[in-house]
C-alpha positions in Angstrom: -16.3 9.2 12.1 -15.4 10.2 8.5 -15.7 14.0 8.2 -15.9 14.2 4.4 -12.8 16.4 4.2 -9.1 15.6 3.9 -6.7 16.6 6.7 -4.1 19.2 6.0 -0.8 17.6 5.3 1.3 17.5 8.5 3.8 15.3 10.3 1.9 12.7 12.4 1.9 12.9 16.2 4.3 10.6 18.0 3.2 8.4 20.8 4.3 8.8 24.5 5.1 12.5 24.0 8.2 11.7 21.9 9.6 14.5 19.7 10.6 14.2 16.1 14.1 15.3 16.8 14.8 12.5 19.3 13.1 9.8 17.3 13.9 10.4 13.7 16.7 7.8 13.5 14.5 4.9 14.7 11.5 6.1 12.6 13.7 6.1 9.4 15.1 2.7 10.3 11.7 1.1 10.9 10.3 2.8 7.8 12.9 1.2 5.6 12.2 -2.2 7.1 8.5 -1.9 6.5 9.0 -0.5 3.0 11.4 -3.4 2.1 8.8 -6.0 3.3 5.9 -4.4 1.4 8.0 -3.9 -1.7 9.3 -7.5 -1.8 5.7 -8.8 -1.3 4.4 -6.6 -4.1 7.2 -7.5 -6.5 6.7 -11.2 -5.8 3.1 -10.9 -6.7 3.9 -9.0 -9.9 6.3 -11.7 -11.0 3.7 -14.4 -10.2 0.9 -12.5 -12.1 3.2 -11.9 -15.1 4.0 -15.6 -15.2 0.4 -16.7 -14.9 -0.9 -14.3 -17.6 2.1 -13.9 -19.9 2.3 -10.1 -19.3 5.2 -7.9 -18.4 4.9 -5.4 -15.5 7.1 -2.4 -15.1 8.5 -3.2 -11.7 10.6 0.1 -11.3 7.5 2.1 -12.2 5.3 0.1 -9.8 7.9 0.5 -7.0 8.1 4.3 -7.4 4.4 4.6 -7.5 3.9 2.6 -4.3 6.6 4.6 -2.6 5.2 8.0 -3.5 1.6 6.9 -2.7 2.6 5.7 0.7 4.6 8.8 1.6 1.7 11.1 0.6 -0.7 8.8 2.4 1.4 9.1 5.6 1.3 12.9 5.5 -2.5 12.8 5.1 -2.9 10.6 8.1 -3.4 7.3 6.4 -1.6 4.0 6.6 0.8 2.6 4.1 -0.2 -0.3 1.9 1.1 -2.8 -0.6 -0.3 -5.6 -2.8 -1.6 -8.4 -0.7 -1.0 -12.0 -1.5 -4.4 -13.4 -0.3 -6.6 -10.9 -2.2 -4.6 -11.3 -5.4 -4.6 -15.1 -5.3 -8.4 -15.1 -4.7 -8.9 -12.6 -7.5 -6.8 -14.5 -10.0 -7.7 -18.1 -9.2 -11.2 -18.3 -7.9 -13.0 -15.3 -9.5 -11.1 -14.9 -12.8 -10.1 -11.3 -12.1 -7.7 -10.5 -15.0 -8.1 -6.8 -15.4 -7.4 -3.8 -13.2 -11.1 -3.3 -12.6 -11.2 -6.4 -10.4 -8.9 -4.7 -7.9 -11.0 -1.6 -8.0 -14.2 -3.6 -7.3 -12.4 -5.4 -4.4 -11.4 -2.0 -3.0 -14.9 -0.6 -3.3 -16.5 -3.6 -1.6 -13.9 -3.2 1.2 -14.8 0.5 1.6 -18.5 -0.3 1.7 -17.9 -2.9 4.4 -15.9 -0.4 6.5 -18.4 2.3 6.2 
């Protein structure tokens, strides 16, 4: 259930009774791998969108923003995210989504479906 309040920022609990001291090395390693995959997918989509629409994205700014949002999200009990290829392609090609509002509408519809 959704309680309507945010959790207090805290380190997430580890599975199988593991402690942070004994697991920090593997957590950092896996985090960098997941971050690299998500970042490469997002940057690929930015390049494709820039080419399709003749715009110029600020990839360093986008990368920092994704990173900070995902770190904060983790401390609030959420899951990390990145730009998804499927949604972006559908938004661009089939529905004509050319502005940022198209992504917001997609996110709101997804939220309504989940709730």
